[in-house]
Steps between C-alpha positions, in 0.01 A plus 500: 500500500209690350511869591213743435622859540288817503665839448416851384832544316735290289779586260474545202128578521447746783745667737516775758758345734700198610196270523487490121866398475450226756197360320676515164795296625391277790248288303761439231756389758245275674412354160865411443485311830210290371201680649184576300440869569197692370492873569175696474506877447266755342508566128526877545437724202854632548627160380563497126304181451519527120869414523437185705417152375196433716305176528149502647486256791153589629272680258240620745458491876293705745634620834255641750578728794188594691272685260776533239546253216802499269554306181863396461714310253832329578779492241853362509815644344640229271847654532480493879283200592505583871306824439119489510338837439148584618307710248227718648479846341255627762771462764838511328459758225578810705817624327711408804563207732369651823226752566327683781163387368237370737517150351877453535448209739261330258753527219736266684245283677370408154857417397543254787160339456556470125827317572326249727208449260748454214685237701170315538428522127851375414503228768817661640534395865760735653723378778561866589293811429760779507336835582695820443427815702162635605349452155493121554492492879134401545550180300607281797168578672293473181662167419376361832156661499397480134710215355534264796240267347716434192736205542721660235628735773504245784880490509560865415699717739524877483803727519466878532809689387518860622709716269427822690302495825398865469255421219215318673175533306299688762127514423199659668273249671234590245699291247415182695233378250767501227726248676312182403478400867125497555429282804866505608538861607583380852839387366605859438682699768198613700656790690616662178163430339319671787741790455383536141803354322612179325871438446551245224870439568426429865268216399773348289725508805227340710397222262792409270680178589831683466616861480819605327663826413791596281796503738586347839566839662169643375323191641637597842442874455129469420448326833603819681281805576742722304464310171184296556252753353252411780508131405807404705299334779325271251833408341662435837210273591607265221872577499602137440329506160628843386796438270728733304626389157713746308407590147736392226647641182464377145866504397395437142368857506706674769864414436771716339634207299180471294316832545392631156441853633866571576757676285763255626447158655735393777558249780687477830814424294454792260395787726657760273185459292303639795693828483418523131130465590542780753637732231214407266238557773640842588491601133138383475413698814678812377766499773878517464715196573732586791758226566533410866155631599245230590158507334196430719205331329134509606217305334184516708140591551531843658279454806545561871584136576822525298674738740613771263402777743841434662684624190471880544698479825775288347551533126534878444821518704649198322402640160638845584833338582496307173510167685220327302269516199138380489269354234144434621213336311144489629174677566241520775408750767555864409685574824752220437542591134567855621803383699667371185387794288660746743823302511513502121433876484771576756760257362424469127841352415483238774135396524264364234138425594298300247137540608357188340552128492690319228605139535800536264621809689456313830735231369753760389495670841560167671800442272637854489471611862773433755262519798130419521300691761200349685442688829151349547309555824387139460549255214323161501761354266632738236624388160728778385763423761505142366540629144775734621698219659496309172618808307788579738319815615553534874176553698459768766183404688306546821532179700137390489294214356653329200774762481632377835488140376686557173760775554781420742724773642842529334781401735844634405648267761423176316369623162148364555172678441309634203394856581426769756181452705425763766309393808337827611250668271646849536692747284806419714465131419475567127791749514718238668413230244561722196823632652627147564407399145680798344809425710499136385456610138830690513691176555484309170594166657237532773236602247571208268470260794168656601366472146605138461355408839163629384518338159572163665167500689230259380142622529378310196135403484592134466658522845215698657232286334648203681412673827141543380489131403607406852234733643230344280607154613475598867153645445368191325657268755 
């Protein structure tokens, strides 16, 4: 099939979260299955374009949104032929990926329209236009209203993938002239429009041929009032076409057998190498190595969604008793950073907080930690628990979204399970899960079985891309 994808992030060019990892790996996996995938994303000024081998595909093209006209150029990365980057300094040279500027919606509407105009110029007739998150969510409607005349798109179907429902692209109604819908305003949600608001993600839900999200449990959760972010009724109205497909892992990058960032490589058959990585990580973090004490790892954006406000009621007692150590990597909201800073100040020989992000250090935490903590309030999919399973690092997670789909409760009765999910988002739930994990850690045989169970899981992108292929086939049928 021919797949035209539109995204605001893609590894290795631009990343703030899991969307970038998905878009770096999924097109490659689909390509290996024989699909022709072309991914359009902005050429931000944060991308070190001088280090890329770029080929100009379209020298000059004008995109108009209401009274605004933008000249754009489309280039392709010769070392990653699936990547098409849209050059428009007026929109994408802001020193960061996302802004609070008044033209934020135009930045990404231009991206989507440039992708469709480029497809016309290249004679590329997509079987599926794959729209990611609110930034591309108006494309299904625009494709019908503004490109319906072009037989190139006659067979095209649209898929909206929601990576996080809470980001919706809400605009004031005064932005209506910018939407390229002159004469078709009646197709917008009229009640919201009368209320002075336009929700871009909502219109993707209304007009895309299919809607997917990044785990089966999250697909169910977003159809409930608790997790639906005020869009649950619209999702329930088309529940038969709302599908959850888990994200995958690139095991060529995230695997302890090949990871270049580790002091010691290891496998399920050579788990002593994991303990050597733990010692090396503790040295790097400035903490003592204490045999028999499990090390908890955290690698995360430090925001309210991630659930770390539960820690002050649980960790200080465990740390005071010498039951655990903690190495945390991340940055974000000051109040969440403060939780880790205070733990480090109170327990300087047991807690190390690295207020930053470093990909090599993230790999070393995955390899060196015994437990990986993800107490998220909600988690559409989550990737770090998948990395942790591969590295023999046992996840302790809140049982929500993709965490519920990928971490199975350890059963001492039959030796099955891969971690310790807790069902109730409370300090008591987290205390129970960490206590059960520490107890299991004290039995070497149990712990080895838990580690090997996790390392045997297959969440490779080749497997998950097959599920996307099947979804594309259903849409086009």
